[in-house]
TIPA-922234 format. One record per residue (C-alpha): residue in one letter; x, y, z. Coordinates in nm, 2 decimals, m for minus. Last residue first. Layout:
> rest xx yy zz
> A X Y Z
...
This chain:
> rest xx yy zz
> G 14.77 m1.10 13.17
> V 14.40 m1.13 13.23
> R 14.20 m1.32 12.98
> E 13.83 m1.30 12.93
> A 13.69 m1.54 12.67
> K 13.63 m1.39 12.33
> P 13.38 m1.18 12.13
> S 13.52 m1.00 11.82
> R 13.58 m0.63 11.87
> S 13.26 m0.41 11.86
> M 13.32 m0.24 12.19
> L 13.67 m0.13 12.10
> E 13.55 0.00 11.76
> S 13.27 0.21 11.93
> I 13.52 0.36 12.17
> A 13.75 0.47 11.89
> K 13.45 0.60 11.69
> L 13.35 0.82 11.98
> P 13.71 0.95 12.01
> D 13.73 1.05 11.64
> L 14.05 0.92 11.49
> D 14.29 1.20 11.42
> E 14.59 0.97 11.36
> F 14.82 1.09 11.64
> L 14.62 1.12 11.96
> V 14.30 0.93 11.86
> R 14.49 0.66 11.68
> H 14.74 0.62 11.97
> V 14.45 0.60 12.22
> A 14.30 0.31 12.01
> A 14.63 0.13 12.00
> T 14.66 0.16 12.38
> I 14.32 0.02 12.42
> P 14.38 m0.27 12.18
> M 14.71 m0.38 12.33
> E 14.81 m0.72 12.17
> V 15.17 m0.81 12.25
> R 15.42 m0.90 11.98
> Y 15.72 m0.80 12.20
> R 15.86 m0.54 11.95
> G 15.51 m0.44 11.84
> A 15.39 m0.38 12.19
> L 15.72 m0.20 12.27
> E 15.66 0.04 11.97
> M 15.30 0.10 12.09
> V 15.43 0.17 12.44
> A 15.67 0.43 12.31
> K 15.41 0.62 12.11
> T 15.17 0.61 12.40
> T 15.44 0.74 12.63
> P 15.46 1.07 12.43
> V 15.09 1.14 12.52
> G 15.08 0.98 12.86
> E 15.34 1.21 13.01
> V 15.12 1.52 13.00
> V 15.40 1.76 13.09
> G 15.32 2.06 13.31
> A 15.04 2.32 13.30
> I 14.76 2.21 13.07
> S 14.62 2.45 12.81
> D 14.88 2.41 12.55
> L 14.85 2.03 12.56
> V 14.48 2.05 12.50
> E 14.51 2.29 12.20
> Q 14.78 2.07 12.06
> L 14.55 1.76 12.09
> K 14.24 1.91 11.93
> K 13.93 1.97 12.15
> G 13.61 1.76 12.09
> K 13.48 1.69 12.44
> G 13.66 1.35 12.44
> L 13.98 1.53 12.37
> M 13.92 1.75 12.67
> E 13.85 1.44 12.88
> G 14.17 1.27 12.76
> C 14.39 1.56 12.86
> T 14.22 1.57 13.20
> R 14.29 1.20 13.25
> N 14.66 1.25 13.17
> R 14.69 1.57 13.37
> G 14.54 1.43 13.69
> T 14.32 1.67 13.88
> P 13.99 1.49 13.87
> S 14.15 1.17 13.99
> F 13.96 0.86 13.85
> C 14.20 0.71 13.59
> T 14.52 0.82 13.76
> T 14.41 0.68 14.10
> A 14.29 0.35 13.96
> L 14.61 0.30 13.76
> D 14.83 0.38 14.06
> G 14.67 0.12 14.27
> V 14.64 m0.13 13.98
> G 15.01 m0.12 13.93
> A 15.24 0.05 14.18
> V 15.00 m0.04 14.46
> G 14.99 m0.41 14.36
> F 14.82 m0.61 14.08
> F 15.08 m0.50 13.82
> T 15.37 m0.62 14.04
> E 15.20 m0.97 14.06
> A 15.27 m1.03 13.69
> R 15.65 m1.01 13.75
> A 15.84 m0.82 13.48
> G 16.03 m1.00 13.19
> M 15.93 m0.80 12.89
> A 15.65 m1.04 12.80
> T 15.53 m1.02 13.16
> G 15.51 m0.64 13.14
> L 15.33 m0.63 12.80
> R 15.06 m0.88 12.91
> T 15.03 m0.70 13.24
> I 14.96 m0.37 13.07
> E 14.70 m0.54 12.85
> A 14.51 m0.68 13.14
> L 14.53 m0.36 13.34
> G 14.37 m0.18 13.05
> R 14.10 m0.44 13.05
> S 14.03 m0.37 13.42
> L 14.05 0.01 13.39
> L 13.83 0.02 13.07
> A 13.57 m0.20 13.24
> S 13.57 0.04 13.53
> K 13.53 0.34 13.29
> A 13.25 0.18 13.10
> N 13.05 0.10 13.41
> V 13.12 0.45 13.55
> G 12.96 0.64 13.26
> G 13.05 0.72 12.90
> Q 13.00 1.09 12.94
> L 13.21 1.15 12.61
> G 13.45 1.36 12.80
> D 13.46 1.11 13.08
> L 13.53 0.83 12.83
> I 13.82 1.03 12.68
> G 13.95 1.08 13.03
> A 13.96 0.71 13.09
> A 14.15 0.67 12.76
> V 14.41 0.92 12.87
> A 14.43 0.73 13.20
> I 14.50 0.41 13.01
> V 14.81 0.58 12.85
> N 14.92 0.71 13.19
> K 14.89 0.36 13.34
> T 15.17 0.25 13.09
> A 15.44 0.46 13.25
> G 15.39 0.38 13.62
> A 15.34 0.01 13.54
> L 15.66 0.00 13.34
> E 15.86 0.15 13.62
> V 15.72 m0.09 13.88
> G 15.76 m0.39 13.65
> L 16.12 m0.32 13.55
> L 16.22 m0.24 13.91
> D 16.09 m0.57 14.03
> T 16.28 m0.57 14.37
> N 15.99 m0.42 14.56
> T 15.98 m0.24 14.89
> Y 15.67 m0.09 15.04
> V 15.64 0.27 15.15
> R 15.37 0.42 15.37
> F 15.32 0.80 15.37
> W 15.09 0.92 15.65
> H 15.30 0.83 15.96
> T 15.61 0.88 15.75
> T 15.82 0.66 15.53
> F 16.05 0.83 15.28
> T 16.40 0.76 15.41
> E 16.34 0.41 15.56
> Q 16.17 0.29 15.24
> L 16.44 0.45 15.02
> L 16.71 0.28 15.22
> N 16.53 m0.06 15.20
> A 16.50 m0.03 14.82
> L 16.87 0.07 14.81
> E 16.97 m0.24 15.01
> L 16.74 m0.45 14.79
> D 16.94 m0.35 14.48
> D 16.72 m0.44 14.18
> S 16.53 m0.14 14.30
> A 16.17 m0.04 14.38
> A 16.04 0.18 14.65
> C 15.66 0.12 14.62
> V 15.39 0.37 14.72
> T 15.11 0.42 14.98
> A 14.92 0.74 15.06
> P 14.74 0.90 15.35
> L 14.68 1.28 15.32
> C 14.98 1.49 15.41
> K 14.82 1.80 15.24
> A 15.12 1.82 15.00
> L 15.07 1.45 14.93
> E 14.71 1.52 14.82
> G 14.82 1.79 14.58
> A 15.10 1.57 14.44
> V 14.87 1.28 14.35
> S 15.07 0.97 14.46
> P 14.92 0.63 14.36
> G 15.25 0.44 14.31
> S 15.61 0.49 14.22
> I 15.95 0.54 14.38
> A 16.22 0.42 14.16
> G 16.57 0.28 14.21
> L 16.93 0.30 14.10
> P 17.24 0.18 14.29
> R 17.56 0.27 14.09
> A 17.70 m0.04 13.93
> P 18.04 m0.16 14.05
> R 18.30 m0.06 13.80
> D 18.38 m0.22 13.46
> P 18.07 m0.08 13.30
> H 18.18 0.28 13.38
> D 18.01 0.55 13.58
> G 18.21 0.88 13.60
> G 17.98 1.09 13.39
> H 17.90 1.14 13.02
> K 17.85 0.80 12.86
> Q 17.80 0.58 13.17
> L 17.61 0.86 13.35
> V 17.38 0.90 13.05
> D 17.30 0.53 13.01
> A 17.24 0.48 13.38
> I 17.01 0.78 13.40
> I 16.81 0.67 13.09
> Q 16.78 0.32 13.24
> T 16.64 0.45 13.56
> P 16.38 0.65 13.37
> R 16.27 0.36 13.14
> L 16.43 0.32 12.79
> L 16.23 0.30 12.47
> T 16.53 0.47 12.29
> Q 16.38 0.77 12.10
> N 16.05 0.79 12.28
> E 16.18 0.77 12.64
> I 15.93 0.58 12.86
> G 15.73 0.73 13.13
> K 15.67 0.79 13.50
> A 15.92 1.00 13.69
> V 16.00 0.95 14.06
> S 16.36 0.84 14.00
> A 16.59 0.73 14.28
> I 16.97 0.79 14.25
> P 17.23 0.63 14.47
> T 17.57 0.80 14.51
> Q 17.83 0.57 14.36
> P 18.03 0.86 14.22
> P 17.91 1.21 14.30
> T 17.72 1.37 14.01
> H 17.89 1.68 13.88
> K 18.00 1.53 13.55
> A 17.66 1.40 13.48
> L 17.46 1.71 13.55
> R 17.41 1.85 13.20
> Q 17.38 1.51 13.04
> W 17.14 1.44 13.32
> V 16.91 1.72 13.22
> S 16.93 1.64 12.85
> R 16.84 1.28 12.91
> M 16.57 1.34 13.16
> F 16.36 1.57 12.94
> Q 16.13 1.31 12.79
> T 16.09 1.14 13.13
> P 15.97 1.44 13.33
> V 16.24 1.54 13.59
> A 16.20 1.43 13.95
> S 16.53 1.26 14.00
> V 16.60 1.21 14.37
> V 16.97 1.21 14.46
> L 17.10 1.05 14.78
> Q 17.42 1.12 14.97
> A 17.47 1.46 14.81
> G 17.81 1.62 14.90
> E 17.81 1.85 14.60
> L 17.51 1.79 14.39
> A 17.35 2.13 14.40
> S 17.70 2.30 14.42
> A 17.80 2.16 14.08
> D 17.48 2.23 13.88
> D 17.39 2.58 14.01
> A 17.02 2.64 13.99
> C 16.96 2.61 14.36
> L 16.69 2.62 14.63
> R 16.80 2.51 14.98
> I 16.52 2.38 15.19
> S 16.57 2.51 15.55
> A 16.38 2.83 15.47
> P 16.06 2.62 15.46
> L 15.89 2.60 15.12
> R 15.54 2.74 15.16
> Y 15.24 2.55 15.01
> G 14.96 2.73 14.84
> P 15.06 2.68 14.48
> L 15.20 2.35 14.35
> Y 15.31 2.37 13.99
> R 15.36 2.74 13.89
> K 15.31 2.90 14.23
> N 15.59 2.69 14.38
> E 15.62 2.90 14.69
> R 15.92 3.03 14.88
> T 15.84 3.37 14.71
> Q 16.19 3.51 14.65
> I 16.37 3.18 14.64
> L 16.11 3.02 14.42
> E 16.13 3.32 14.18
> A 16.50 3.29 14.16
> V 16.46 2.92 14.08
> Q 16.23 3.01 13.79
> D 16.49 3.26 13.66
> A 16.78 3.02 13.70
> F 16.62 2.75 13.49
> A 16.71 2.38 13.54
> G 16.59 2.37 13.90
> W 16.76 2.20 14.20
> L 16.60 2.15 14.54
> T 16.85 2.09 14.81
> V 16.74 1.91 15.13
> Q 16.92 1.86 15.46
> Y 16.71 1.58 15.61
> G 16.49 1.61 15.92
> R 16.19 1.41 15.81
> S 15.98 1.72 15.75
> E 16.26 1.82 15.50
> L 16.21 1.49 15.32
> L 15.83 1.55 15.28
> L 15.86 1.91 15.17
> A 16.13 1.83 14.92
> C 15.94 1.53 14.79
> V 15.63 1.75 14.74
> T 15.83 2.01 14.55
> A 15.99 1.75 14.32
> M 15.64 1.60 14.26
> S 15.50 1.94 14.17
> G 15.78 2.05 13.94
> D 16.12 2.18 14.04
> G 16.36 1.92 13.92
> I 16.66 1.73 14.06
> I 16.62 1.67 14.44
> T 16.94 1.66 14.64
> I 16.95 1.48 14.97
> R 17.20 1.53 15.25
> Q 17.17 1.34 15.58
> L 17.20 0.96 15.54
> M 17.41 0.80 15.82
C-alpha cells in the first residue's frame, strides 16, 4: 500500500502537490535543492517565494538532504523545471530507490537534447543511477492539464491527466491524486500529454503578446485555435494521438494558459507586447518562464519532422531575433489565404 511520497522541487507546483497529497493522508517529503531556501521553509512553514499565503502542515517533512529525502519513497513526484531537471536528477540518481515509480509535473522540452521530462529522468537514471536497459524499465509518468497553482492551493475544481505508457502507474497516479475537487483521468499517450504541456507554453507567450498589443478576444481565440492546429500537427508527426490534443491535457491546458492573468508565459508575452525587452521581462518574473526555452526546442522539432508551425516561428523571431511584436502579428495575418486544416 502506497504511503511515502517524495516531491522533488520546492516551487509553486511542488508545494501544491505536497499540500494535496498530505490532505490525502500520505507521508510527504518535500525536497529542495538549496539548503538555505529549505531552512526558510522550515522556519516559516510558508513558501513565500512561490506560493505565499498557504501554511505547510507540520506533517510535511521539508528536506535538503539527498539521501534521506528519497529513502523509503514509494512514489517520487518530480516538480523541477525542465531545463534544470538533468542537473537535479544527476545529483539524486544514486539515491533513488530502484523501480520506484516517478511522475513528472514539469512542462517543457530540454534544449540540448529535445527530450521530454520523463525521457530526461530515464536518461539520467540509466547513466548515473541503478537503472539499466537490461532490467525492467522503471515506471515513469506525467501529470498534466489545466492546473494553475494558486487555484489548486484554494482547492478550486480542476481536472488533469495522469499519463504513462504503463497503465498500472497511470491508475496508481489517478488513485493517489484524486480528491473531491481534483479529478484525474488516465491516458496512455505519454508522448502526447507531455508534448501538449510543453508546446502550449509557446502559444501562451503569443497570447500574451496579443494582450500587450490590445489585440482583442477575437484575435486571441483565433490564435488559440490555430495554435492548437500546429501543436497537433507536430504531435501526430512525432507519433502522438491526435485526440490527446483535444482533451484536458491539450486544449484544456492551452486555454487556461492563454487566458490566466497569473500565468508566467502569458505574462511574459504581455510585457513583450508592451515593448519591454526579453531579459528585462525574465528578470522581473519570479520562477522559470518555460515557454521561452521551449520555443527553441519546438522550432528544432518542427524542422526535424518537417512540420509548419507559423505561430511558433513568429514567437521565436520575437524572442530571439528582435522582431517587433506588432510586425509579427501583421505577418501572421497576411499569410497566403488557404483552407482551414486542423492537425
